[in-house]
C-alpha positions in Angstrom: -13.6 -24.0 -5.4 -11.1 -25.2 -8.0 -7.6 -26.0 -6.9 -5.2 -23.0 -7.0 -1.6 -23.0 -7.9 0.5 -20.1 -6.6 -1.2 -16.8 -7.3 0.8 -14.0 -8.9 1.2 -10.8 -7.0 2.6 -8.0 -9.1 4.0 -5.1 -7.2 6.7 -2.5 -7.6 7.3 1.2 -7.3 4.7 3.7 -8.4 4.7 4.5 -12.2 6.6 1.3 -13.1 3.9 0.1 -15.4 2.2 -2.5 -13.3 -1.3 -2.0 -14.7 -0.3 -2.5 -18.3 1.4 -5.8 -17.4 -1.5 -7.0 -15.3 -4.1 -6.3 -17.9 -2.0 -8.0 -20.6 -1.5 -11.0 -18.3 -5.2 -11.3 -17.5 -6.2 -11.1 -21.2 -3.8 -13.8 -22.1 -4.6 -16.1 -19.2 -8.4 -15.7 -18.6 -7.7 -13.7 -15.6 -9.2 -11.0 -13.4 -7.3 -8.3 -11.4 -7.6 -7.8 -7.7 -6.3 -4.3 -6.9 -4.1 -4.3 -3.8 -3.8 -0.5 -3.7 -4.6 1.3 -0.5 -6.2 4.3 -2.3 -7.8 2.9 -5.4 -10.3 1.2 -3.2 -12.0 4.6 -2.4 -14.5 5.7 -5.0 -14.0 9.4 -4.3 -10.3 9.3 -5.1 -9.6 9.2 -8.8 -7.0 11.5 -10.3 -4.1 11.0 -7.8 -4.6 7.2 -7.4 -3.8 6.2 -11.0 -6.9 3.9 -11.2 -7.3 1.6 -14.1 -9.0 3.5 -17.0 -12.5 2.7 -18.1 -11.0 1.0 -21.2 -8.8 -1.2 -19.0 -11.8 -2.1 -16.8 -13.8 -2.9 -19.9 -11.1 -5.3 -21.1 -10.5 -7.0 -17.8 -12.6 -7.3 -14.7 -11.1 -5.4 -11.7 -11.9 -6.1 -8.0 -11.6 -3.7 -5.0 -11.5 -0.6 -7.2 -14.1 2.0 -6.0 -15.3 -0.6 -3.4 -15.4 1.8 -0.4 -16.1 5.5 0.5 -13.3 7.5 2.1 -15.9 7.9 5.0 -15.4 4.1 5.6 -11.6 3.7 6.0 -10.3 0.2 5.5 -7.5 -1.3 7.6 -4.8 -3.4 6.0 -6.1 -6.5 7.8 -9.7 -5.9 6.6 -8.4 -5.3 3.1 -6.5 -8.6 3.2 -9.7 -10.4 4.1 -11.6 -8.7 1.2 -8.8 -9.6 -1.2 -8.9 -13.2 -0.1 -12.7 -13.2 -0.7 -12.2 -11.9 -4.2 -9.5 -14.5 -5.0 -11.8 -17.3 -3.8 -14.7 -15.9 -5.9 -12.5 -15.7 -9.0 -11.2 -19.3 -8.6 -14.8 -20.5 -8.0 -15.8 -19.2 -11.4 -12.9 -21.0 -13.1 -10.9 -17.8 -13.7 -7.4 -16.9 -12.7 -6.6 -14.1 -10.2 -3.7 -11.7 -10.2 -3.1 -9.2 -7.4 -1.6 -5.8 -8.4 -0.5 -2.9 -6.2 2.4 -1.1 -4.7 1.1 -0.7 -1.2 3.7 -2.6 0.8 1.7 -3.0 4.0 -1.2 -4.5 2.0 1.2 -6.9 0.3 2.5 -8.0 3.8 -1.0 -8.4 5.1 -2.2 -10.4 2.1 0.8 -12.6 1.5 2.0 -13.2 5.0 -0.8 -12.1 7.3 -1.0 -9.4 10.0 -1.4 -9.7 13.7 -5.0 -9.1 14.8 -4.2 -6.4 17.4 -7.2 -4.7 19.1 -7.5 -1.0 18.7 -6.0 1.1 21.5 -7.5 4.4 22.6 -5.6 7.4 21.2 -5.1 8.8 24.7 -2.7 6.0 25.5 -0.3 7.0 22.7 -0.7 10.7 23.7 0.2 10.0 27.3 3.2 7.9 26.2 4.4 10.6 23.8 4.2 13.1 26.6 6.4 10.9 28.7 8.9 10.5 25.9 9.2 14.2 25.7 9.7 14.7 29.4 11.5 11.5 30.6 13.4 10.5 27.4 13.7 7.5 25.3 15.9 5.6 27.7 13.3 5.4 30.4 10.6 4.2 28.1 12.8 1.7 26.4 13.6 0.2 29.8 9.9 0.0 30.5 9.4 -1.9 27.2 12.3 -4.3 28.0 10.5 -5.1 31.3 7.1 -5.5 29.8 7.9 -7.0 26.4 11.5 -8.2 26.2 11.0 -10.1 23.0 9.8 -7.1 21.1 12.3 -4.8 22.7 15.1 -7.1 21.4 14.1 -6.1 17.8 14.8 -2.4 18.2 16.8 0.2 20.2 15.9 3.5 21.9 16.3 5.5 18.7 13.3 3.7 17.1 10.9 5.8 19.1 7.7 5.2 17.0 8.1 1.4 17.2 8.9 1.7 20.9 5.7 3.8 21.5 3.7 1.2 19.6 5.0 -1.6 21.8 4.2 0.3 24.9 0.7 1.4 23.8 -0.3 -2.1 23.0 1.1 -3.4 26.3 -0.8 -0.7 28.2 -3.9 -0.7 26.1 -4.5 -4.4 25.7 -2.7 -5.9 28.7 -0.7 -8.1 26.4 2.8 -7.8 24.9 2.9 -6.8 21.2 5.2 -9.8 20.5 2.5 -12.2 21.7 0.2 -11.1 18.9 2.8 -11.9 16.3 2.7 -15.5 17.4 -1.0 -15.7 16.5 -0.9 -14.6 12.9 -3.2 -16.9 10.9 -1.7 -18.4 7.8 -3.0 -16.9 4.5 -5.5 -19.0 2.6 -3.5 -19.0 -0.6 0.1 -19.1 -1.7 1.5 -16.2 -3.7 4.4 -15.6 -6.0 5.7 -12.0 -5.7 6.9 -10.2 -8.9 8.5 -6.8 -8.6 8.3 -4.7 -11.7 11.0 -2.0 -11.7 12.9 0.3 -14.1 16.2 2.1 -14.1 16.2 5.0 -11.7 16.4 7.8 -14.3 13.6 6.2 -16.4 11.4 5.7 -13.3 12.0 9.3 -12.2 11.0 10.6 -15.7 7.8 8.4 -15.7 6.9 9.8 -12.2 7.2 13.4 -13.4 5.1 12.7 -16.5 2.4 11.0 -14.4 2.3 13.9 -11.9 2.0 16.5 -14.6 -0.7 14.4 -16.3 -2.6 14.3 -13.0 -2.5 18.1 -12.8 -3.8 18.3 -16.4 -6.5 15.8 -15.6 -7.9 17.9 -12.8 -6.3 16.9 -9.5 -6.7 20.4 -8.0 -10.4 20.5 -9.0 -11.0 17.0 -7.6 -9.5 18.1 -4.3 -11.7 21.2 -4.2 -14.7 19.0 -4.8 -13.8 16.7 -2.0 -13.4 19.6 0.3 -16.7 21.1 -0.8 -18.3 17.7 0.0 -17.1 18.0 3.6 -14.3 15.5 3.2 -11.2 16.4 5.2 -8.2 16.4 2.9 -6.0 15.6 5.9 -8.1 12.5 6.9 -6.3 9.2 6.8 -7.4 8.0 3.3 -6.3 11.3 1.8 -3.2 11.7 3.8 -1.3 10.6 0.7 1.0 12.0 -2.0 -1.0 14.2 -4.3 -3.8 15.2 -2.1 -1.5 16.3 0.7 0.4 18.7 -1.5 -2.7 20.0 -3.2 -4.2 20.7 0.3 -1.1 22.9 1.0 -1.6 24.7 -2.3 -5.3 25.4 -1.6 -4.3 26.7 1.8 -2.0 29.2 0.1 1.1 27.6 1.5 2.8 27.2 -2.0 2.3 28.1 -5.6 1.2 25.7 -8.3 4.6 24.9 -9.7 6.0 24.5 -6.2 3.1 22.1 -5.6 4.0 20.1 -8.7 7.6 19.9 -7.6 6.6 18.8 -4.2 4.4 16.0 -5.6 7.2 14.8 -7.9 9.8 14.9 -5.1 7.6 13.1 -2.6 6.6 10.5 -5.2 10.2 9.7 -6.0 11.0 9.3 -2.3 8.0 7.1 -1.9 9.2 4.9 -4.8 12.6 4.6 -3.2 10.9 3.5 0.1 8.9 0.9 -1.8 12.0 -0.6 -3.4 13.8 -0.7 -0.1 10.8 -2.6 1.5 10.5 -5.0 -1.4 14.1 -6.1 -1.2 13.2 -7.8 2.1 11.5 -10.6 0.1 14.3 -12.9 -1.1 12.0 -15.2 -3.1 10.5 -12.3 -5.2 11.1 -12.3 -8.9 12.4 -8.9 -10.1 11.4 -7.9 -13.6 13.1 -5.0 -15.5 10.1 -3.5 -17.3 12.4 -1.4 -19.5 14.4 -4.3 -20.7 11.7 -6.8 -21.4 8.6 -4.7 -22.1 5.0 -5.7 -21.4 5.0 -9.0 -23.3 8.3 -10.0 -21.7 7.1 -9.2 -18.2 3.9 -11.3 -18.9 6.0 -14.2 -20.0 8.1 -14.1 -16.8 4.9 -14.2 -14.7 3.5 -17.0 -16.8 6.7 -19.1 -16.5 6.9 -18.8 -12.7 3.3 -18.7 -11.5 2.0 -22.0 -13.0 
């Protein structure tokens, strides 16, 4: 394997223009793209996932697009291992990798690693949720403080989902959740994070255009086909913006224009959450895609990730 400098990881809110920048960077630098998107990996999901077009895939080789079936869900940890394998393969062939995607959990897993926590039977969470409803958050929080004081110190009784997670791991594995965090293996490569963003009004307008384009491209028809193939639209890989709202439309819970408005609103909220999460990385380089355009964004990445 050839020696690797830091590897660029281009992220940012949905509809910010990441694909255009990544393709341009790859063409200028002899690169290949590793998709770090939690939905583009599934071959049955196309319209709502904003996959690279056939033309983009012809111009630049893409990895981890259409790599799995929705019947074979992929965890963030497993995805990180697959991405690492792709990066190593690209480097072995003398090419340059760039990772692209807005899935914040996947970014965390690939760049910083995730704790390898064994699965816990769903009945444990159900039993704890029942206790929360009957005994209250205070009782369960005190149990967490006794069993995993290090993890309990990072939250308070109002963070009920995180509290339940700590208790279910403690009960289901016999070990405190905090102990797994101390065993996160270091990633095999070093990454430079680049956050592509745009002014809020412009990003909102781009989101609406993308949503309406998805409808025109057959999102509803794709959802119908998935359902006809026996694929549950509420299963985890499809429990995502776009398919979720279409599922409600097909169930008669809303009209078509209401469905479109829901997708637009939910996507804007998701973009806001992405930006909030990405601000936690102080070393990330933020790029205003509106101010510098595709070529300017490529130049920023080239200058930093040498």
